[in-house]
Each structure stands twice: as C-alpha cells, then as structure tokens.
C-alpha positions in Angstrom: -45.7 29.1 -4.0 -43.1 28.7 -6.9 -40.7 30.3 -4.8 -41.3 27.6 -2.4 -40.6 25.1 -4.7 -38.0 26.6 -6.9 -36.2 26.7 -2.7 -36.6 23.2 -1.7 -35.1 22.3 -5.2 -32.2 24.7 -4.5 -31.7 23.0 -1.0 -32.0 19.6 -2.4 -29.7 20.3 -4.8 -26.9 21.6 -2.6 -27.2 18.7 -0.2 -26.9 16.5 -3.3 -23.3 18.4 -4.5 -22.0 17.9 -1.0 -22.8 14.3 -0.6 -20.7 14.0 -3.7 -18.1 15.7 -3.3 -17.9 13.7 0.3 -17.5 10.5 -1.2 -15.0 12.0 -3.5 -12.8 13.2 -0.6 -13.6 10.6 1.3 -10.1 9.3 3.4 -9.6 5.6 3.0 -9.8 3.8 6.2 -8.9 0.0 6.7 -12.2 -1.5 5.7 -12.0 0.1 2.8 -9.3 -2.3 2.2 -10.1 -5.7 0.8 -9.0 -8.8 -0.2 -10.9 -9.7 -3.1 -11.6 -13.3 -4.4 -8.8 -15.9 -5.3 -10.0 -16.1 -8.4 -10.4 -12.0 -9.3 -6.8 -12.1 -8.2 -5.6 -14.6 -10.1 -7.2 -12.0 -13.1 -6.2 -8.9 -11.1 -2.5 -10.3 -10.4 0.5 -11.2 -13.1 1.7 -14.9 -12.2 4.8 -13.5 -9.9 2.7 -10.9 -8.2 -0.1 -13.9 -6.8 2.9 -16.3 -6.6 4.6 -13.7 -4.2 1.3 -12.7 -1.9 -0.6 -15.4 -2.2 2.2 -18.2 -2.5 5.0 -16.8 0.2 7.0 -16.9 -3.1 10.6 -14.0 -3.7 11.4 -12.4 -6.6 15.0 -12.4 -8.2 16.9 -9.7 -6.8 17.8 -6.9 -9.3 15.2 -8.2 -11.5 12.2 -6.7 -10.1 10.0 -3.2 -10.6 11.0 -1.3 -7.7 14.5 -2.1 -6.4 15.9 0.8 -7.6 12.7 3.2 -7.9 13.6 6.8 -7.0 10.6 8.9 -7.5 8.9 10.3 -4.3 5.8 8.6 -3.7 4.3 5.6 -1.4 4.0 1.7 -2.0 0.8 0.3 -1.7 -0.4 -3.5 -1.0 -0.7 -4.7 -4.2 -4.1 -6.5 -4.0 -5.6 -4.3 -1.4 -4.0 -0.8 -1.3 -3.3 -0.8 1.4 -0.8 2.2 2.2 2.1 0.3 3.2 5.6 2.3 2.9 7.4 5.9 1.7 10.1 7.1 -0.8 11.0 9.0 1.8 11.7 5.9 4.1 13.1 4.2 1.4 17.3 3.1 0.9 19.9 1.0 -1.3 20.4 -1.3 1.0 22.1 -3.6 -1.7 19.8 -6.7 -1.5 17.9 -6.2 -4.7 14.8 -5.6 -3.4 13.6 -2.5 -2.2 14.2 -1.7 1.4 12.9 0.6 3.8 13.5 1.3 7.7 9.9 1.7 8.3 6.5 2.1 7.3 4.0 4.7 6.9 1.8 2.6 8.8 1.9 0.3 11.2 -0.8 -1.2 11.6 -1.6 -2.0 8.8 1.6 -4.4 8.8 1.6 -8.0 10.5 4.5 -9.8 11.3 4.6 -13.2 12.3 8.0 -16.0 12.4 8.5 -17.9 9.6 10.7 -21.3 9.7 10.8 -21.3 5.9 15.0 -21.5 5.7 15.3 -23.6 8.9 16.2 -20.5 11.3 13.5 -18.0 12.1 12.9 -15.0 10.1 10.2 -12.1 11.0 8.2 -12.3 7.5 5.6 -9.1 7.4 2.4 -9.6 5.2 -0.3 -6.5 4.7 -3.2 -6.6 7.4 -6.1 -6.8 5.5 -5.5 -8.6 2.4 -2.8 -10.8 4.1 -0.6 -10.6 1.5 3.6 -12.0 1.6 5.6 -8.4 1.5 8.7 -9.6 2.6 10.6 -10.1 6.1 11.6 -7.8 8.5 15.4 -7.3 9.3 17.9 -6.0 12.4 20.5 -4.4 10.3 19.2 -1.4 8.5 19.9 2.3 9.1 18.9 4.7 11.7 16.6 6.1 12.9 15.4 2.6 13.8 18.1 0.3 12.7 15.3 -1.5 10.5 15.2 -3.2 6.8 11.7 -4.0 5.6 13.7 -6.1 2.6 10.6 -6.5 0.7 9.5 -7.9 -2.9 8.3 -5.0 -6.0 5.7 -7.9 -6.8 3.8 -7.6 -3.6 3.2 -3.5 -4.1 2.1 -1.0 -6.1 3.5 2.8 -6.4 1.7 5.8 -6.2 3.8 8.7 -6.7 3.3 12.0 -5.4 2.0 13.9 -8.0 -1.0 11.0 -7.8 -1.8 10.8 -4.2 -4.6 13.0 -4.6 -6.1 11.3 -7.5 -6.3 7.9 -6.1 -7.7 9.1 -2.7 -4.2 8.9 -0.5 -3.7 13.4 -0.3 -3.0 12.3 3.6 0.4 11.5 2.9 1.4 14.3 0.9 2.7 15.6 4.1 5.4 13.5 3.8 7.0 15.1 0.9 
C-alpha cells in the first residue's frame, strides 16, 4: 500500500510540474492581448502615451524615445503587448519618428483612412487594443516600399536578450 501511495504522489507531482512548465512557456495568442480599462490605462501610461494611443495625438519628432533606437529587439503595443515591429525592419527615415518597412505580425495592425489633415492618410492602429500607432506611407525602402511612421509613445521596446523572459521567444529567429 505504501508503494502505491508513493507512486500516486510521484505521478501527481510530475503532472503538476508539467502544468507549471507549460504555463510559463505558453506562447501568447491574440486572446492574450487585451485592452485594459480607461481608468487602468490612465494610471499605467504617461499623459503623452495616453493621449497618443487613446486620443490619436502625435508626439513631437526627434524628441521621442525610439526614433534613434539602435538596439536589437521588438516593439509591442504599449497598451496590450501585441507584437508589432522588429528592429530588423527599422530604418532611418529622417522624419524623427521610428520607421519600419514592414510589421512582424500583420494581423495585429488595422489600417483606417483618416482625413485629419484634409487629405486622406492611412492610419495604423493595433488590432486588439485599438491603440493609435501612427501612419503608413508609400515612400519607404525596398523590399516593401512602405513606411510605417510610428509614435514612440505607442510602443514598448523589448530587447533581444529579454524576449524569452517577456514571453516573446518566437521572435528570436528574427535576429
């Protein structure tokens, strides 16, 4: 009877350990990227981050966190954590905002036409959090010819060395 109980305890322990390991290495899917309440966002974000992502504002060029960022890593939505861009697709556009010629997860980007400056522009927003990110233009470099002109205030940078710790290990292959 003692051996039976020890066997049951061992099997249960192994099962529980496998559950803990699988939860800690779970790859996020789109259901993991949710928009917090407005109250929570006001507490968590700076006033600039809030006004850019929630009120479609634009930060000043050349006076933002990532326009000249050179480290390897990915950029995620500051509101939800949705993966958006990679430093491998970033380039110096001369505009004063971070610019990318492609996304890393196109399904995380929504395009809308905005007439804010009278002529139509393509606004880009995050899919799950509906954060205003910036605009898309057709004057970028090859291979796409696109320029995603993005507000730093809408992004959180995750350095290459932190991708596993932050749960974004699937993007290590970009580097």
